[in-house]
Predicted model as a PDB file, atoms N, CA, C, CB and O in Angstrom, pLDDT in the B-factor column:
MODEL        1                                                                  
ATOM      1  N   GLY A   1     104.121 -48.174-190.895  1.00 65.00           N  
ATOM      2  CA  GLY A   1     105.261 -47.459-190.424  1.00 65.00           C  
ATOM      3  C   GLY A   1     105.135 -47.496-188.947  1.00 65.00           C  
ATOM      4  O   GLY A   1     106.254 -47.029-188.734  1.00 65.00           O  
ATOM      5  N   LEU A   2     104.697 -47.667-187.873  1.00 70.00           N  
ATOM      6  CA  LEU A   2     104.606 -47.650-186.570  1.00 70.00           C  
ATOM      7  C   LEU A   2     105.516 -49.335-186.042  1.00 70.00           C  
ATOM      8  CB  LEU A   2     102.776 -47.448-186.196  1.00 70.00           C  
ATOM      9  O   LEU A   2     105.378 -50.546-186.215  1.00 70.00           O  
ATOM     10  N   PRO A   3     106.321 -48.500-185.427  1.00 77.00           N  
ATOM     11  CA  PRO A   3     107.129 -49.451-184.786  1.00 77.00           C  
ATOM     12  C   PRO A   3     106.545 -50.638-183.778  1.00 77.00           C  
ATOM     13  CB  PRO A   3     108.021 -48.657-184.084  1.00 77.00           C  
ATOM     14  O   PRO A   3     105.771 -50.470-182.835  1.00 77.00           O  
ATOM     15  N   ASP A   4     107.206 -52.042-184.300  1.00 81.00           N  
ATOM     16  CA  ASP A   4     106.934 -53.030-183.597  1.00 81.00           C  
ATOM     17  C   ASP A   4     106.017 -52.378-182.043  1.00 81.00           C  
ATOM     18  CB  ASP A   4     108.438 -53.814-183.406  1.00 81.00           C  
ATOM     19  O   ASP A   4     104.842 -52.137-181.766  1.00 81.00           O  
ATOM     20  N   GLU A   5     107.357 -52.294-181.324  1.00 80.00           N  
ATOM     21  CA  GLU A   5     107.614 -51.940-180.400  1.00 80.00           C  
ATOM     22  C   GLU A   5     106.424 -51.328-179.673  1.00 80.00           C  
ATOM     23  CB  GLU A   5     108.583 -51.319-180.606  1.00 80.00           C  
ATOM     24  O   GLU A   5     106.038 -51.462-178.512  1.00 80.00           O  
ATOM     25  N   LEU A   6     106.041 -50.747-180.509  1.00 73.00           N  
ATOM     26  CA  LEU A   6     104.054 -49.943-180.736  1.00 73.00           C  
ATOM     27  C   LEU A   6     103.040 -50.915-180.194  1.00 73.00           C  
ATOM     28  CB  LEU A   6     103.349 -49.723-182.758  1.00 73.00           C  
ATOM     29  O   LEU A   6     102.502 -51.274-179.146  1.00 73.00           O  
ATOM     30  N   VAL A   7     103.089 -51.221-181.944  1.00 74.00           N  
ATOM     31  CA  VAL A   7     102.438 -52.424-181.779  1.00 74.00           C  
ATOM     32  C   VAL A   7     101.878 -53.523-181.350  1.00 74.00           C  
ATOM     33  CB  VAL A   7     102.565 -52.621-181.941  1.00 74.00           C  
ATOM     34  O   VAL A   7     100.700 -53.767-181.609  1.00 74.00           O  
ATOM     35  N   ASN A   8     102.621 -54.313-180.657  1.00 79.00           N  
ATOM     36  CA  ASN A   8     102.796 -54.721-180.336  1.00 79.00           C  
ATOM     37  C   ASN A   8     102.918 -54.644-178.965  1.00 79.00           C  
ATOM     38  CB  ASN A   8     103.170 -54.878-180.931  1.00 79.00           C  
ATOM     39  O   ASN A   8     103.384 -55.641-178.413  1.00 79.00           O  
ATOM     40  N   SER A   9     102.589 -53.633-178.234  1.00 77.00           N  
ATOM     41  CA  SER A   9     102.396 -53.125-176.789  1.00 77.00           C  
ATOM     42  C   SER A   9     100.788 -53.929-176.202  1.00 77.00           C  
ATOM     43  CB  SER A   9     102.305 -51.113-176.851  1.00 77.00           C  
ATOM     44  O   SER A   9      99.921 -54.416-176.927  1.00 77.00           O  
ATOM     45  N   ASP A  10     100.794 -53.849-174.710  1.00 73.00           N  
ATOM     46  CA  ASP A  10      99.591 -54.832-174.877  1.00 73.00           C  
ATOM     47  C   ASP A  10      98.486 -53.651-174.316  1.00 73.00           C  
ATOM     48  CB  ASP A  10      99.713 -56.530-173.814  1.00 73.00           C  
ATOM     49  O   ASP A  10      97.367 -54.052-173.999  1.00 73.00           O  
ATOM     50  N   THR A  11      98.809 -52.154-174.192  1.00 69.00           N  
ATOM     51  CA  THR A  11      98.322 -50.825-174.644  1.00 69.00           C  
ATOM     52  C   THR A  11      97.775 -49.963-175.534  1.00 69.00           C  
ATOM     53  CB  THR A  11      98.804 -50.427-174.599  1.00 69.00           C  
ATOM     54  O   THR A  11      97.169 -48.894-175.461  1.00 69.00           O  
ATOM     55  N   PHE A  12      98.343 -51.104-176.879  1.00 69.00           N  
ATOM     56  CA  PHE A  12      98.096 -50.303-177.983  1.00 69.00           C  
ATOM     57  C   PHE A  12      96.449 -51.031-179.284  1.00 69.00           C  
ATOM     58  CB  PHE A  12      99.921 -50.325-178.780  1.00 69.00           C  
ATOM     59  O   PHE A  12      96.080 -52.092-179.788  1.00 69.00           O  
ATOM     60  N   GLY A  13      96.139 -49.954-179.243  1.00 70.00           N  
ATOM     61  CA  GLY A  13      95.107 -50.521-179.457  1.00 70.00           C  
ATOM     62  C   GLY A  13      94.401 -49.733-181.328  1.00 70.00           C  
ATOM     63  O   GLY A  13      93.755 -48.708-181.112  1.00 70.00           O  
ATOM     64  N   ASN A  14      94.462 -50.021-182.543  1.00 72.00           N  
ATOM     65  CA  ASN A  14      94.741 -49.334-183.352  1.00 72.00           C  
ATOM     66  C   ASN A  14      92.967 -48.365-183.273  1.00 72.00           C  
ATOM     67  CB  ASN A  14      95.370 -50.291-184.722  1.00 72.00           C  
ATOM     68  O   ASN A  14      93.299 -47.242-182.893  1.00 72.00           O  
ATOM     69  N   ALA A  15      92.194 -48.363-183.366  1.00 80.00           N  
ATOM     70  CA  ALA A  15      91.416 -47.957-183.232  1.00 80.00           C  
ATOM     71  C   ALA A  15      91.164 -46.537-182.896  1.00 80.00           C  
ATOM     72  CB  ALA A  15      91.140 -48.627-182.754  1.00 80.00           C  
ATOM     73  O   ALA A  15      90.629 -45.589-183.470  1.00 80.00           O  
ATOM     74  N   ARG A  16      91.764 -46.742-181.717  1.00 77.00           N  
ATOM     75  CA  ARG A  16      92.945 -45.723-180.521  1.00 77.00           C  
ATOM     76  C   ARG A  16      93.402 -44.864-180.344  1.00 77.00           C  
ATOM     77  CB  ARG A  16      93.863 -45.807-180.256  1.00 77.00           C  
ATOM     78  O   ARG A  16      93.147 -43.827-179.732  1.00 77.00           O  
ATOM     79  N   PHE A  17      94.738 -45.527-181.316  1.00 76.00           N  
ATOM     80  CA  PHE A  17      95.245 -45.177-181.157  1.00 76.00           C  
ATOM     81  C   PHE A  17      95.977 -43.791-182.750  1.00 76.00           C  
ATOM     82  CB  PHE A  17      95.591 -46.266-180.465  1.00 76.00           C  
ATOM     83  O   PHE A  17      96.756 -42.859-182.953  1.00 76.00           O  
ATOM     84  N   ALA A  18      94.659 -44.937-183.592  1.00 81.00           N  
ATOM     85  CA  ALA A  18      94.492 -43.460-184.876  1.00 81.00           C  
ATOM     86  C   ALA A  18      92.975 -42.410-184.145  1.00 81.00           C  
ATOM     87  CB  ALA A  18      93.802 -44.395-187.205  1.00 81.00           C  
ATOM     88  O   ALA A  18      92.460 -41.443-184.708  1.00 81.00           O  
ATOM     89  N   ARG A  19      92.875 -42.555-183.813  1.00 87.00           N  
ATOM     90  CA  ARG A  19      92.278 -41.738-182.897  1.00 87.00           C  
ATOM     91  C   ARG A  19      92.487 -40.303-181.631  1.00 87.00           C  
ATOM     92  CB  ARG A  19      91.989 -42.602-182.463  1.00 87.00           C  
ATOM     93  O   ARG A  19      92.020 -39.185-181.411  1.00 87.00           O  
ATOM     94  N   ASN A  20      93.434 -41.195-181.107  1.00 86.00           N  
ATOM     95  CA  ASN A  20      94.768 -40.057-180.825  1.00 86.00           C  
ATOM     96  C   ASN A  20      94.767 -39.014-181.532  1.00 86.00           C  
ATOM     97  CB  ASN A  20      96.166 -40.525-181.094  1.00 86.00           C  
ATOM     98  O   ASN A  20      94.410 -37.862-181.286  1.00 86.00           O  
ATOM     99  N   VAL A  21      95.412 -39.746-182.895  1.00 85.00           N  
ATOM    100  CA  VAL A  21      96.098 -39.023-183.450  1.00 85.00           C  
ATOM    101  C   VAL A  21      95.855 -38.258-184.137  1.00 85.00           C  
ATOM    102  CB  VAL A  21      96.660 -39.378-183.801  1.00 85.00           C  
ATOM    103  O   VAL A  21      96.790 -37.565-184.538  1.00 85.00           O  
ATOM    104  N   TYR A  22      94.271 -37.938-184.709  1.00 88.00           N  
ATOM    105  CA  TYR A  22      93.910 -37.251-185.575  1.00 88.00           C  
ATOM    106  C   TYR A  22      93.815 -35.873-184.604  1.00 88.00           C  
ATOM    107  CB  TYR A  22      92.672 -37.858-186.339  1.00 88.00           C  
ATOM    108  O   TYR A  22      94.241 -34.787-184.998  1.00 88.00           O  
ATOM    109  N   GLU A  23      93.216 -36.062-183.322  1.00 91.00           N  
ATOM    110  CA  GLU A  23      93.035 -34.987-182.670  1.00 91.00           C  
ATOM    111  C   GLU A  23      95.050 -34.867-182.282  1.00 91.00           C  
ATOM    112  CB  GLU A  23      91.646 -35.247-181.234  1.00 91.00           C  
ATOM    113  O   GLU A  23      95.694 -33.836-182.474  1.00 91.00           O  
ATOM    114  N   ARG A  24      95.220 -35.240-182.127  1.00 91.00           N  
ATOM    115  CA  ARG A  24      96.440 -34.886-181.534  1.00 91.00           C  
ATOM    116  C   ARG A  24      97.028 -33.651-182.716  1.00 91.00           C  
ATOM    117  CB  ARG A  24      97.487 -36.397-181.315  1.00 91.00           C  
ATOM    118  O   ARG A  24      97.677 -32.634-182.469  1.00 91.00           O  
ATOM    119  N   VAL A  25      96.709 -33.984-183.582  1.00 91.00           N  
ATOM    120  CA  VAL A  25      97.172 -32.941-185.140  1.00 91.00           C  
ATOM    121  C   VAL A  25      96.182 -31.792-185.545  1.00 91.00           C  
ATOM    122  CB  VAL A  25      97.173 -33.978-186.716  1.00 91.00           C  
ATOM    123  O   VAL A  25      96.822 -30.859-186.031  1.00 91.00           O  
ATOM    124  N   TRP A  26      94.512 -31.496-185.494  1.00 92.00           N  
ATOM    125  CA  TRP A  26      94.350 -31.373-185.337  1.00 92.00           C  
ATOM    126  C   TRP A  26      94.293 -30.206-184.361  1.00 92.00           C  
ATOM    127  CB  TRP A  26      94.326 -32.021-185.671  1.00 92.00           C  
ATOM    128  O   TRP A  26      93.839 -29.067-184.471  1.00 92.00           O  
ATOM    129  N   SER A  27      95.234 -31.215-182.823  1.00 91.00           N  
ATOM    130  CA  SER A  27      95.566 -29.124-181.904  1.00 91.00           C  
ATOM    131  C   SER A  27      96.779 -28.261-181.807  1.00 91.00           C  
ATOM    132  CB  SER A  27      95.443 -29.035-180.122  1.00 91.00           C  
ATOM    133  O   SER A  27      97.255 -27.224-181.346  1.00 91.00           O  
ATOM    134  N   LYS A  28      97.110 -29.977-182.960  1.00 91.00           N  
ATOM    135  CA  LYS A  28      98.162 -28.701-182.747  1.00 91.00           C  
ATOM    136  C   LYS A  28      98.373 -27.611-184.082  1.00 91.00           C  
ATOM    137  CB  LYS A  28      99.772 -29.409-182.415  1.00 91.00           C  
ATOM    138  O   LYS A  28      99.242 -26.739-184.092  1.00 91.00           O  
ATOM    139  N   ALA A  29      97.451 -27.839-185.131  1.00 92.00           N  
ATOM    140  CA  ALA A  29      97.199 -26.881-185.655  1.00 92.00           C  
ATOM    141  C   ALA A  29      96.375 -25.527-185.952  1.00 92.00           C  
ATOM    142  CB  ALA A  29      97.253 -27.276-186.053  1.00 92.00           C  
ATOM    143  O   ALA A  29      96.474 -24.615-186.773  1.00 92.00           O  
ATOM    144  N   ILE A  30      95.414 -25.879-184.762  1.00 92.00           N  
ATOM    145  CA  ILE A  30      94.779 -24.631-183.241  1.00 92.00           C  
ATOM    146  C   ILE A  30      95.822 -24.567-183.036  1.00 92.00           C  
ATOM    147  CB  ILE A  30      93.761 -24.957-181.706  1.00 92.00           C  
ATOM    148  O   ILE A  30      96.460 -23.908-183.857  1.00 92.00           O  
ATOM    149  N   ALA A  31      96.366 -24.997-182.222  1.00 91.00           N  
ATOM    150  CA  ALA A  31      97.227 -24.071-180.967  1.00 91.00           C  
ATOM    151  C   ALA A  31      98.719 -23.074-182.780  1.00 91.00           C  
ATOM    152  CB  ALA A  31      98.619 -26.085-178.968  1.00 91.00           C  
ATOM    153  O   ALA A  31      99.232 -21.970-182.597  1.00 91.00           O  
ATOM    154  N   ARG A  32      98.930 -23.792-183.947  1.00 90.00           N  
ATOM    155  CA  ARG A  32      99.680 -22.802-184.777  1.00 90.00           C  
ATOM    156  C   ARG A  32      98.813 -21.259-185.823  1.00 90.00           C  
ATOM    157  CB  ARG A  32     100.433 -23.949-185.856  1.00 90.00           C  
ATOM    158  O   ARG A  32      99.107 -20.390-186.644  1.00 90.00           O  
ATOM    159  N   CYS A  33      97.609 -21.798-185.012  1.00 90.00           N  
ATOM    160  CA  CYS A  33      97.053 -20.882-186.410  1.00 90.00           C  
ATOM    161  C   CYS A  33      95.934 -19.753-184.751  1.00 90.00           C  
ATOM    162  CB  CYS A  33      95.536 -22.421-188.334  1.00 90.00           C  
ATOM    163  O   CYS A  33      94.985 -19.062-185.121  1.00 90.00           O  
ATOM    164  N   PRO A  34      96.182 -19.783-183.652  1.00 89.00           N  
ATOM    165  CA  PRO A  34      94.454 -19.923-183.042  1.00 89.00           C  
ATOM    166  C   PRO A  34      93.876 -18.161-183.896  1.00 89.00           C  
ATOM    167  CB  PRO A  34      94.343 -19.890-180.412  1.00 89.00           C  
ATOM    168  O   PRO A  34      94.230 -17.150-184.503  1.00 89.00           O  
ATOM    169  N   GLY A  35      92.633 -19.018-183.222  1.00 89.00           N  
ATOM    170  CA  GLY A  35      91.993 -17.792-184.246  1.00 89.00           C  
ATOM    171  C   GLY A  35      91.351 -17.857-185.860  1.00 89.00           C  
ATOM    172  O   GLY A  35      90.740 -16.944-186.418  1.00 89.00           O  
ATOM    173  N   VAL A  36      91.596 -18.869-186.285  1.00 89.00           N  
ATOM    174  CA  VAL A  36      91.376 -19.076-187.434  1.00 89.00           C  
ATOM    175  C   VAL A  36      89.920 -20.106-187.293  1.00 89.00           C  
ATOM    176  CB  VAL A  36      92.745 -19.630-188.119  1.00 89.00           C  
ATOM    177  O   VAL A  36      89.202 -19.259-186.761  1.00 89.00           O  
ATOM    178  N   THR A  37      89.537 -20.634-187.343  1.00 90.00           N  
ATOM    179  CA  THR A  37      87.863 -21.296-188.157  1.00 90.00           C  
ATOM    180  C   THR A  37      88.475 -22.015-188.870  1.00 90.00           C  
ATOM    181  CB  THR A  37      86.646 -20.297-189.171  1.00 90.00           C  
ATOM    182  O   THR A  37      89.208 -22.004-189.860  1.00 90.00           O  
ATOM    183  N   LEU A  38      87.679 -23.145-187.621  1.00 85.00           N  
ATOM    184  CA  LEU A  38      87.662 -24.584-188.894  1.00 85.00           C  
ATOM    185  C   LEU A  38      88.117 -24.801-189.853  1.00 85.00           C  
ATOM    186  CB  LEU A  38      86.763 -24.936-189.481  1.00 85.00           C  
ATOM    187  O   LEU A  38      89.241 -25.096-190.260  1.00 85.00           O  
ATOM    188  N   ASP A  39      86.652 -24.559-190.472  1.00 89.00           N  
ATOM    189  CA  ASP A  39      86.462 -24.621-191.951  1.00 89.00           C  
ATOM    190  C   ASP A  39      87.142 -23.477-192.527  1.00 89.00           C  
ATOM    191  CB  ASP A  39      84.979 -24.624-192.378  1.00 89.00           C  
ATOM    192  O   ASP A  39      86.467 -22.931-193.400  1.00 89.00           O  
ATOM    193  N   LYS A  40      88.515 -22.834-192.260  1.00 92.00           N  
ATOM    194  CA  LYS A  40      89.624 -22.250-193.433  1.00 92.00           C  
ATOM    195  C   LYS A  40      90.682 -22.183-192.566  1.00 92.00           C  
ATOM    196  CB  LYS A  40      89.340 -20.671-194.252  1.00 92.00           C  
ATOM    197  O   LYS A  40      91.380 -21.171-192.498  1.00 92.00           O  
ATOM    198  N   LEU A  41      91.011 -23.877-191.400  1.00 90.00           N  
ATOM    199  CA  LEU A  41      92.635 -23.990-190.807  1.00 90.00           C  
ATOM    200  C   LEU A  41      92.521 -25.375-192.186  1.00 90.00           C  
ATOM    201  CB  LEU A  41      93.050 -24.571-188.406  1.00 90.00           C  
ATOM    202  O   LEU A  41      91.591 -26.037-192.648  1.00 90.00           O  
ATOM    203  N   VAL A  42      94.557 -25.271-192.538  1.00 91.00           N  
ATOM    204  CA  VAL A  42      94.611 -26.342-192.811  1.00 91.00           C  
ATOM    205  C   VAL A  42      95.337 -26.762-192.412  1.00 91.00           C  
ATOM    206  CB  VAL A  42      94.566 -26.595-193.622  1.00 91.00           C  
ATOM    207  O   VAL A  42      96.093 -25.798-192.290  1.00 91.00           O  
ATOM    208  N   LEU A  43      96.007 -27.833-191.899  1.00 91.00           N  
ATOM    209  CA  LEU A  43      96.301 -29.427-191.577  1.00 91.00           C  
ATOM    210  C   LEU A  43      97.850 -29.038-192.884  1.00 91.00           C  
ATOM    211  CB  LEU A  43      94.490 -31.057-192.193  1.00 91.00           C  
ATOM    212  O   LEU A  43      97.718 -28.681-194.055  1.00 91.00           O  
ATOM    213  N   THR A  44      99.242 -29.290-192.085  1.00 91.00           N  
ATOM    214  CA  THR A  44     100.647 -28.819-192.564  1.00 91.00           C  
ATOM    215  C   THR A  44     101.139 -30.562-191.994  1.00 91.00           C  
ATOM    216  CB  THR A  44     101.509 -27.006-191.581  1.00 91.00           C  
ATOM    217  O   THR A  44     100.486 -31.284-191.240  1.00 91.00           O  
ATOM    218  N   ALA A  45     102.317 -30.832-192.572  1.00 91.00           N  
ATOM    219  CA  ALA A  45     103.085 -31.780-192.124  1.00 91.00           C  
ATOM    220  C   ALA A  45     103.765 -31.643-190.790  1.00 91.00           C  
ATOM    221  CB  ALA A  45     103.925 -31.973-193.028  1.00 91.00           C  
ATOM    222  O   ALA A  45     104.012 -32.463-189.906  1.00 91.00           O  
ATOM    223  N   GLU A  46     103.997 -30.326-190.917  1.00 91.00           N  
ATOM    224  CA  GLU A  46     105.131 -30.389-188.881  1.00 91.00           C  
ATOM    225  C   GLU A  46     103.518 -30.100-188.415  1.00 91.00           C  
ATOM    226  CB  GLU A  46     107.007 -28.357-188.109  1.00 91.00           C  
ATOM    227  O   GLU A  46     103.837 -29.457-187.415  1.00 91.00           O  
ATOM    228  N   ASP A  47     101.926 -30.083-188.371  1.00 90.00           N  
ATOM    229  CA  ASP A  47     101.257 -30.279-187.591  1.00 90.00           C  
ATOM    230  C   ASP A  47     101.351 -31.471-187.434  1.00 90.00           C  
ATOM    231  CB  ASP A  47     100.302 -29.850-187.709  1.00 90.00           C  
ATOM    232  O   ASP A  47     101.708 -32.037-186.401  1.00 90.00           O  
ATOM    233  N   ILE A  48     100.940 -32.113-188.760  1.00 87.00           N  
ATOM    234  CA  ILE A  48     101.397 -34.036-187.655  1.00 87.00           C  
ATOM    235  C   ILE A  48     103.102 -34.452-187.939  1.00 87.00           C  
ATOM    236  CB  ILE A  48     100.149 -36.076-188.672  1.00 87.00           C  
ATOM    237  O   ILE A  48     103.200 -35.541-188.506  1.00 87.00           O  
ATOM    238  N   GLU A  49     103.985 -34.003-187.743  1.00 86.00           N  
ATOM    239  CA  GLU A  49     104.757 -34.433-187.034  1.00 86.00           C  
ATOM    240  C   GLU A  49     105.095 -34.267-185.914  1.00 86.00           C  
ATOM    241  CB  GLU A  49     105.362 -34.402-187.396  1.00 86.00           C  
ATOM    242  O   GLU A  49     105.713 -35.164-185.340  1.00 86.00           O  
ATOM    243  N   ALA A  50     104.762 -32.954-185.210  1.00 87.00           N  
ATOM    244  CA  ALA A  50     104.697 -32.203-183.777  1.00 87.00           C  
ATOM    245  C   ALA A  50     103.634 -33.484-183.469  1.00 87.00           C  
ATOM    246  CB  ALA A  50     104.030 -30.206-183.643  1.00 87.00           C  
ATOM    247  O   ALA A  50     103.537 -33.491-182.241  1.00 87.00           O  
ATOM    248  N   ALA A  51     102.847 -34.501-183.979  1.00 87.00           N  
ATOM    249  CA  ALA A  51     101.715 -34.805-182.835  1.00 87.00           C  
ATOM    250  C   ALA A  51     102.466 -35.665-183.213  1.00 87.00           C  
ATOM    251  CB  ALA A  51     100.026 -34.763-182.681  1.00 87.00           C  
ATOM    252  O   ALA A  51     103.499 -35.597-182.548  1.00 87.00           O  
ATOM    253  N   ALA A  52     102.510 -36.635-184.105  1.00 82.00           N  
ATOM    254  CA  ALA A  52     104.005 -37.636-183.715  1.00 82.00           C  
ATOM    255  C   ALA A  52     104.673 -38.037-183.084  1.00 82.00           C  
ATOM    256  CB  ALA A  52     104.770 -37.588-183.875  1.00 82.00           C  
ATOM    257  O   ALA A  52     104.877 -39.248-183.178  1.00 82.00           O  
ATOM    258  N   ALA A  53     105.462 -37.180-181.986  1.00 84.00           N  
ATOM    259  CA  ALA A  53     106.460 -35.975-181.899  1.00 84.00           C  
ATOM    260  C   ALA A  53     106.327 -36.808-180.325  1.00 84.00           C  
ATOM    261  CB  ALA A  53     105.952 -33.918-182.309  1.00 84.00           C  
ATOM    262  O   ALA A  53     107.122 -37.671-179.953  1.00 84.00           O  
ATOM    263  N   GLU A  54     105.068 -36.296-179.488  1.00 83.00           N  
ATOM    264  CA  GLU A  54     103.817 -36.856-178.765  1.00 83.00           C  
ATOM    265  C   GLU A  54     104.683 -38.049-177.468  1.00 83.00           C  
ATOM    266  CB  GLU A  54     102.559 -37.840-180.207  1.00 83.00           C  
ATOM    267  O   GLU A  54     105.213 -38.002-176.358  1.00 83.00           O  
ATOM    268  N   PHE A  55     104.324 -39.092-178.631  1.00 73.00           N  
ATOM    269  CA  PHE A  55     104.326 -40.405-178.745  1.00 73.00           C  
ATOM    270  C   PHE A  55     105.175 -41.673-178.809  1.00 73.00           C  
ATOM    271  CB  PHE A  55     103.903 -40.408-179.423  1.00 73.00           C  
ATOM    272  O   PHE A  55     105.280 -42.562-179.654  1.00 73.00           O  
ATOM    273  N   GLY A  56     105.971 -41.360-177.151  1.00 60.00           N  
ATOM    274  CA  GLY A  56     106.817 -41.847-177.063  1.00 60.00           C  
ATOM    275  C   GLY A  56     107.038 -43.569-176.732  1.00 60.00           C  
ATOM    276  O   GLY A  56     106.280 -44.218-177.453  1.00 60.00           O  
ATOM    277  N   GLU A  57     107.761 -44.317-175.957  1.00 50.00           N  
ATOM    278  CA  GLU A  57     107.671 -45.772-176.061  1.00 50.00           C  
ATOM    279  C   GLU A  57     106.930 -45.900-175.624  1.00 50.00           C  
ATOM    280  CB  GLU A  57     108.400 -46.598-175.735  1.00 50.00           C  
ATOM    281  O   GLU A  57     106.568 -45.089-174.771  1.00 50.00           O  
ATOM    282  N   PRO A  58     106.258 -46.941-175.905  1.00 51.00           N  
ATOM    283  CA  PRO A  58     104.850 -48.212-174.512  1.00 51.00           C  
ATOM    284  C   PRO A  58     105.088 -48.520-173.791  1.00 51.00           C  
ATOM    285  CB  PRO A  58     104.205 -49.552-174.540  1.00 51.00           C  
ATOM    286  O   PRO A  58     106.040 -49.300-173.777  1.00 51.00           O  
ATOM    287  N   LYS A  59     104.576 -48.247-172.867  1.00 53.00           N  
ATOM    288  CA  LYS A  59     104.687 -48.768-171.783  1.00 53.00           C  
ATOM    289  C   LYS A  59     103.524 -49.469-171.790  1.00 53.00           C  
ATOM    290  CB  LYS A  59     104.934 -47.950-170.765  1.00 53.00           C  
ATOM    291  O   LYS A  59     102.408 -49.105-172.161  1.00 53.00           O  
ATOM    292  N   SER A  60     104.041 -50.947-171.157  1.00 53.00           N  
ATOM    293  CA  SER A  60     103.886 -51.707-170.633  1.00 53.00           C  
ATOM    294  C   SER A  60     102.694 -51.547-169.280  1.00 53.00           C  
ATOM    295  CB  SER A  60     105.090 -51.984-170.526  1.00 53.00           C  
ATOM    296  O   SER A  60     102.788 -50.661-168.431  1.00 53.00           O  
ATOM    297  N   THR A  61     102.059 -52.152-169.292  1.00 55.00           N  
ATOM    298  CA  THR A  61     101.193 -52.254-167.112  1.00 55.00           C  
ATOM    299  C   THR A  61     100.462 -53.935-167.471  1.00 55.00           C  
ATOM    300  CB  THR A  61      98.937 -50.292-166.485  1.00 55.00           C  
ATOM    301  O   THR A  61      99.303 -54.203-167.155  1.00 55.00           O  
ATOM    302  N   ALA A  62     101.378 -54.915-168.162  1.00 56.00           N  
ATOM    303  CA  ALA A  62     100.610 -56.007-167.743  1.00 56.00           C  
ATOM    304  C   ALA A  62     102.659 -56.924-167.280  1.00 56.00           C  
ATOM    305  CB  ALA A  62      99.136 -56.840-169.470  1.00 56.00           C  
ATOM    306  O   ALA A  62     103.889 -56.984-167.284  1.00 56.00           O  
ATOM    307  N   PRO A  63     101.405 -57.329-167.008  1.00 61.00           N  
ATOM    308  CA  PRO A  63     103.293 -57.593-165.572  1.00 61.00           C  
ATOM    309  C   PRO A  63     103.827 -59.176-166.573  1.00 61.00           C  
ATOM    310  CB  PRO A  63     102.599 -58.435-162.554  1.00 61.00           C  
ATOM    311  O   PRO A  63     103.066 -59.909-167.205  1.00 61.00           O  
ATOM    312  N   LYS A  64     105.100 -59.300-166.446  1.00 63.00           N  
ATOM    313  CA  LYS A  64     105.964 -60.204-167.396  1.00 63.00           C  
ATOM    314  C   LYS A  64     105.362 -60.861-167.098  1.00 63.00           C  
ATOM    315  CB  LYS A  64     107.301 -60.546-167.449  1.00 63.00           C  
ATOM    316  O   LYS A  64     104.646 -60.680-166.113  1.00 63.00           O  
ATOM    317  N   ARG A  65     105.355 -62.689-168.286  1.00 66.00           N  
ATOM    318  CA  ARG A  65     105.015 -63.224-168.067  1.00 66.00           C  
ATOM    319  C   ARG A  65     106.344 -64.544-168.638  1.00 66.00           C  
ATOM    320  CB  ARG A  65     103.757 -62.870-168.310  1.00 66.00           C  
ATOM    321  O   ARG A  65     106.857 -64.463-169.754  1.00 66.00           O  
ATOM    322  N   ALA A  66     106.621 -65.401-167.872  1.00 64.00           N  
ATOM    323  CA  ALA A  66     107.435 -66.956-167.932  1.00 64.00           C  
ATOM    324  C   ALA A  66     107.137 -66.898-168.712  1.00 64.00           C  
ATOM    325  CB  ALA A  66     107.350 -68.252-167.302  1.00 64.00           C  
ATOM    326  O   ALA A  66     105.952 -66.575-168.793  1.00 64.00           O  
ATOM    327  N   HIS A  67     108.125 -67.221-170.390  1.00 63.00           N  
ATOM    328  CA  HIS A  67     107.564 -68.384-171.371  1.00 63.00           C  
ATOM    329  C   HIS A  67     107.617 -69.455-171.059  1.00 63.00           C  
ATOM    330  CB  HIS A  67     108.041 -68.537-172.484  1.00 63.00           C  
ATOM    331  O   HIS A  67     108.577 -69.843-170.394  1.00 63.00           O  
ATOM    332  N   ILE A  68     106.504 -70.388-171.468  1.00 70.00           N  
ATOM    333  CA  ILE A  68     106.951 -72.032-171.053  1.00 70.00           C  
ATOM    334  C   ILE A  68     107.431 -72.834-172.679  1.00 70.00           C  
ATOM    335  CB  ILE A  68     105.194 -73.072-170.190  1.00 70.00           C  
ATOM    336  O   ILE A  68     107.445 -72.291-173.783  1.00 70.00           O  
ATOM    337  N   GLY A  69     107.630 -73.625-172.488  1.00 67.00           N  
ATOM    338  CA  GLY A  69     107.247 -74.371-173.778  1.00 67.00           C  
ATOM    339  C   GLY A  69     108.748 -74.469-173.735  1.00 67.00           C  
ATOM    340  O   GLY A  69     109.643 -74.162-172.947  1.00 67.00           O  
ATOM    341  N   PHE A  70     108.571 -75.394-175.693  1.00 60.00           N  
ATOM    342  CA  PHE A  70     109.970 -75.799-176.695  1.00 60.00           C  
ATOM    343  C   PHE A  70     110.770 -74.667-177.072  1.00 60.00           C  
ATOM    344  CB  PHE A  70     109.582 -76.482-178.171  1.00 60.00           C  
ATOM    345  O   PHE A  70     111.772 -74.824-177.770  1.00 60.00           O  
TER     346      PHE A  70                                                      
ENDMDL                                                                          
END                                                                             
């Protein structure tokens, strides 16, 4: 369910994206429950939604290319 703009951007890498999402979800859970050990920490839908909200529109660093052809 990722936006086409994100998937089609020049900077998108599926494995890297998955790792970033994974790390952000855990960081949201840890921030929500300070002092709780990792073996007792439970991820919630809110942790996932908060992490997903941090991903904005993709920013392409590649120069625009002219389309040539028919």
